[in-house]
C-alpha positions as CSV (number, residue, x, y, z in Angstrom):
1,M,-49.8,34.8,58.8
2,S,-46.9,34.9,56.3
3,M,-47.5,32.4,53.4
4,K,-43.9,32.9,52.1
5,G,-42.5,29.6,50.9
6,K,-46.0,28.0,50.8
7,V,-47.4,26.6,47.6
8,C,-51.2,27.0,47.1
9,L,-53.6,25.9,44.4
10,I,-57.0,27.6,44.1
11,T,-59.9,26.9,41.8
12,G,-62.4,29.5,40.5
13,A,-60.2,32.4,41.2
14,T,-61.0,34.6,38.2
15,N,-63.8,36.5,39.9
16,G,-65.6,37.1,43.1
17,I,-64.5,35.3,46.3
18,G,-61.8,33.3,44.6
19,R,-60.2,36.4,43.1
20,A,-60.2,38.2,46.4
21,T,-58.8,35.1,48.1
22,A,-56.0,34.8,45.5
23,K,-55.0,38.4,46.0
24,A,-54.9,38.0,49.8
25,L,-52.7,34.8,49.5
26,V,-50.3,36.5,47.1
27,E,-50.0,39.6,49.3
28,Q,-49.0,37.2,52.1
29,G,-46.2,35.8,50.0
30,A,-47.7,32.5,48.7
31,E,-46.7,30.8,45.5
32,L,-50.0,30.4,43.6
33,F,-51.3,28.0,41.0
34,I,-54.6,29.2,39.5
35,L,-56.9,26.5,38.1
36,C,-59.5,28.1,35.8
37,R,-61.5,27.4,32.6
38,N,-60.9,30.6,30.6
39,P,-57.2,31.2,29.6
40,D,-57.8,34.9,28.9
41,K,-59.4,35.5,32.3
42,G,-56.6,33.5,33.9
43,E,-53.9,35.6,32.3
44,A,-55.7,38.8,33.3
45,L,-55.7,37.6,36.9
46,L,-52.0,36.8,36.8
47,S,-51.3,40.3,35.5
48,E,-53.4,41.8,38.3
49,L,-51.6,39.7,40.9
50,R,-48.2,40.7,39.6
51,E,-49.2,44.3,40.2
52,L,-49.7,43.4,43.8
53,R,-46.4,41.7,44.2
54,S,-43.9,41.9,41.3
55,D,-41.9,38.9,42.5
56,A,-44.9,36.6,42.9
57,E,-44.5,33.1,41.7
58,L,-47.7,32.4,39.7
59,S,-48.8,29.6,37.4
60,L,-52.0,28.9,35.4
61,L,-53.7,25.5,35.0
62,I,-56.5,25.4,32.5
63,A,-59.4,22.9,33.1
64,D,-63.2,22.7,32.8
65,L,-64.2,21.4,36.2
66,G,-67.2,19.8,34.6
67,K,-64.9,17.5,32.6
68,M,-63.1,14.9,34.6
69,A,-60.4,14.4,32.0
70,D,-59.5,18.0,32.3
71,I,-59.3,17.7,36.1
72,R,-57.0,14.7,35.7
73,R,-54.8,16.5,33.2
74,A,-54.5,19.7,35.3
75,A,-53.7,17.7,38.5
76,Q,-51.0,15.8,36.7
77,Q,-49.5,19.1,35.3
78,F,-49.2,20.3,38.9
79,L,-47.7,17.0,40.1
80,D,-45.2,17.0,37.3
81,T,-43.8,20.3,38.7
82,G,-42.5,18.3,41.7
83,K,-43.6,21.1,44.0
84,P,-45.2,20.5,47.5
85,L,-48.8,21.6,48.0
86,H,-49.4,23.3,51.3
87,L,-52.9,24.6,50.6
88,L,-55.7,23.4,48.3
89,L,-58.6,25.8,48.1
90,N,-61.7,24.4,46.4
91,N,-63.6,27.5,45.5
92,A,-65.2,27.1,42.1
93,G,-68.9,26.6,41.8
94,V,-72.0,27.0,39.7
95,V,-75.7,27.8,40.2
96,N,-78.2,27.0,37.5
97,T,-81.8,27.9,37.2
98,Q,-82.5,24.9,34.9
99,R,-81.1,21.4,34.7
100,K,-77.9,21.2,32.6
101,L,-75.4,18.4,32.0
102,S,-71.7,18.7,32.2
103,A,-69.4,17.6,29.4
104,D,-69.4,14.2,31.0
105,G,-73.2,14.0,30.9
106,I,-73.6,14.5,34.7
107,E,-75.9,17.1,36.1
108,E,-73.7,20.2,36.2
109,T,-74.2,21.5,39.7
110,F,-73.4,18.1,41.3
111,A,-70.5,17.6,38.9
112,V,-68.8,21.0,39.4
113,N,-69.7,21.7,43.0
114,H,-69.0,18.3,44.5
115,L,-67.4,15.7,42.2
116,A,-64.8,18.2,41.0
117,Y,-63.8,18.9,44.6
118,F,-63.7,15.2,45.3
119,L,-61.6,14.2,42.3
120,L,-59.1,17.1,42.3
121,T,-58.5,16.5,46.0
122,E,-58.0,12.7,45.6
123,L,-55.6,13.3,42.7
124,L,-53.5,15.7,44.8
125,R,-54.0,14.0,48.2
126,E,-50.7,12.1,48.4
127,R,-48.7,15.3,47.5
128,I,-50.6,17.3,50.1
129,V,-49.9,14.7,52.8
130,Q,-46.2,14.7,51.8
131,S,-46.2,18.5,52.2
132,A,-47.7,18.5,55.7
133,P,-48.4,20.6,57.6
134,A,-51.0,21.4,55.0
135,R,-54.6,22.5,54.6
136,I,-57.6,21.7,52.4
137,V,-60.3,24.4,52.4
138,S,-63.5,24.1,50.5
139,V,-66.3,26.7,50.0
140,A,-69.6,25.3,51.1
141,S,-72.7,27.3,52.0
142,E,-75.5,27.8,54.4
143,A,-77.6,26.7,51.5
144,H,-77.0,23.2,52.7
145,A,-80.1,23.9,54.9
146,F,-82.3,23.7,51.7
147,S,-81.6,20.0,51.2
148,K,-82.4,17.8,54.2
149,G,-80.1,14.9,53.3
150,V,-78.3,13.5,50.3
151,Q,-80.6,12.4,47.6
152,F,-78.9,9.0,47.0
153,D,-81.7,7.7,44.8
154,D,-81.4,10.6,42.4
155,P,-78.3,12.8,43.1
156,E,-78.6,14.4,39.6
157,F,-82.2,15.5,40.0
158,A,-83.3,13.6,36.9
159,Q,-86.5,12.3,38.4
160,H,-87.1,14.9,41.1
161,P,-88.2,18.5,40.4
162,Y,-85.3,20.8,39.6
163,K,-85.4,23.6,42.1
164,T,-82.4,25.9,42.0
165,F,-81.9,26.5,45.7
166,K,-82.5,22.8,46.6
167,V,-80.1,21.6,43.9
168,Y,-77.4,24.1,44.9
169,G,-78.0,23.3,48.6
170,H,-77.7,19.6,47.9
171,S,-74.3,20.1,46.3
172,K,-73.2,22.2,49.3
173,L,-74.4,19.6,51.7
174,C,-72.2,17.1,49.8
175,N,-69.2,19.5,50.4
176,I,-69.8,19.4,54.1
177,L,-70.3,15.7,54.5
178,W,-67.3,15.0,52.3
179,T,-65.1,17.4,54.3
180,R,-66.0,15.6,57.5
181,Q,-65.2,12.2,56.0
182,L,-61.9,13.4,54.5
183,A,-60.9,15.0,57.8
184,K,-61.4,11.6,59.5
185,Q,-59.3,9.8,56.9
186,L,-56.5,12.3,57.2
187,A,-56.4,12.5,61.0
188,G,-52.8,12.3,62.2
189,T,-51.2,13.2,58.8
190,G,-50.7,16.9,59.6
191,V,-53.3,17.8,57.0
192,T,-56.4,19.6,58.1
193,V,-59.7,19.7,56.1
194,N,-62.3,22.4,56.7
195,C,-65.1,24.1,54.8
196,V,-66.5,27.7,54.9
197,H,-69.6,29.7,54.3
198,P,-68.7,33.0,52.7
199,G,-72.0,34.7,53.1
200,A,-74.1,36.2,50.3
201,V,-71.5,37.6,48.0
202,S,-71.8,39.5,44.8
203,T,-69.8,37.3,42.4
204,G,-70.0,35.7,39.0
205,L,-71.8,32.7,40.6
206,G,-75.0,32.1,38.7
207,Q,-73.9,34.0,35.6
208,Q,-73.2,30.6,33.9
209,D,-77.0,30.4,33.4
210,H,-78.2,33.1,31.1
211,A,-81.9,32.6,31.8
212,V,-83.7,35.9,32.5
213,I,-84.8,34.7,35.9
214,G,-81.1,34.3,36.9
215,K,-80.2,37.8,35.9
216,V,-83.3,39.3,37.7
217,L,-82.6,37.4,40.9
218,G,-79.0,38.8,40.8
219,L,-80.2,42.3,40.4
220,L,-82.8,42.0,43.1
221,L,-80.4,40.5,45.7
222,K,-77.4,42.6,44.9
223,P,-78.1,45.3,47.5
224,F,-77.9,42.6,50.2
225,F,-74.6,41.1,49.1
226,R,-71.2,41.5,50.8
227,S,-68.2,42.6,48.8
228,P,-66.0,39.7,47.5
229,D,-63.2,40.9,49.9
230,K,-65.5,40.4,52.9
231,G,-66.8,37.2,51.5
232,A,-63.2,35.9,51.1
233,A,-62.3,36.8,54.7
234,T,-63.3,33.4,56.1
235,S,-61.6,31.4,53.4
236,V,-58.4,33.4,54.0
237,F,-58.7,33.0,57.8
238,V,-59.3,29.2,57.6
239,A,-56.5,28.8,55.0
240,T,-53.8,30.8,56.9
241,S,-54.6,31.4,60.6
242,P,-52.0,29.9,63.0
243,S,-54.9,29.6,65.5
244,L,-56.4,26.8,63.4
245,E,-53.3,24.6,63.4
246,G,-54.7,21.1,64.0
247,V,-58.3,22.1,63.7
248,S,-60.1,19.8,61.2
249,G,-63.5,18.7,60.0
250,E,-65.2,22.0,60.9
251,Y,-67.5,24.4,59.1
252,F,-66.7,28.1,59.5
253,A,-68.7,31.3,58.9
254,N,-67.6,34.9,59.8
255,C,-64.2,33.4,60.8
256,K,-65.8,31.3,63.5
257,P,-66.9,27.6,63.8
258,K,-70.6,27.4,63.0
259,R,-73.2,24.8,63.8
260,I,-74.4,22.8,60.8
261,K,-77.8,21.2,60.3
262,P,-78.2,17.7,61.7
263,W,-78.1,16.2,58.2
264,G,-74.7,17.8,57.7
265,K,-73.3,15.7,60.6
266,D,-74.7,12.3,59.3
267,D,-71.6,10.1,59.3
268,A,-73.4,7.2,57.7
269,A,-74.5,9.5,54.8
270,A,-70.9,10.8,54.5
271,E,-69.6,7.3,54.1
272,Q,-72.3,6.5,51.5
273,L,-71.6,9.7,49.7
274,W,-67.9,8.8,49.5
275,A,-68.7,5.4,48.0
276,L,-71.1,7.1,45.5
277,S,-68.4,9.7,44.5
278,E,-65.8,7.0,44.0
279,D,-68.2,5.2,41.7
280,Y,-68.7,8.3,39.6
281,I,-64.9,8.7,39.4
282,R,-64.3,5.1,38.4
283,R,-66.8,5.4,35.6
284,S,-65.0,8.4,34.2
285,A,-61.5,6.9,34.2
């Protein structure tokens, strides 16, 4: 599908899946806004993208997704351009081997992997609806199987044992439930909302944590990883394929709809998660 004339915003595009996705969108003609934390890496990516397409329209938005004030500022910078937004791709994520707090004092995995998706999308929601037909695509994961329900009594794992895969899976379950709830809210607007599982991909994910165990795990698992390009294929498909026009509230893997665990289809939990997320956002305002 040609993305010529389409304006897209992607988070976490300076390496791995996000980088491969950004390259694919630019090659298809999209105008791209890159939201990232590191200005140097962002500028390096823009240079790389311009080599792919010399006439590419590219912009950089700098924000730490663990800091809600940064997210608000970056979203406003985009809104101030007056441009439409045809695709929002929530791709950034973290994996930690020990409990860490974000700049806002929130457990980092929950803050970056879920609350940042929620807040950025809400801040841009009206513009996206005004730009319809439009799409919201978020990177989730099969890791949602590791957490059999949202831990509403302790979403930040302050009281429960901090186990890397469960904490990460919990954040990805939140992505899926939030996607389903947002798809319901946006039904009939011309905006579709879907999430994707990229597969096990060799990326920078997990390198935020410099613990030795994190590096060892990465080395041991590397032979089983897909390339970032293959990992990005489903994100690109869901973001651009004409065959998915009107398809919303789904979870995709290998460019096909995929069944999710029963706790990923809990509508009551999705509504409760929405209320919890709004509460976090209100407290940060």
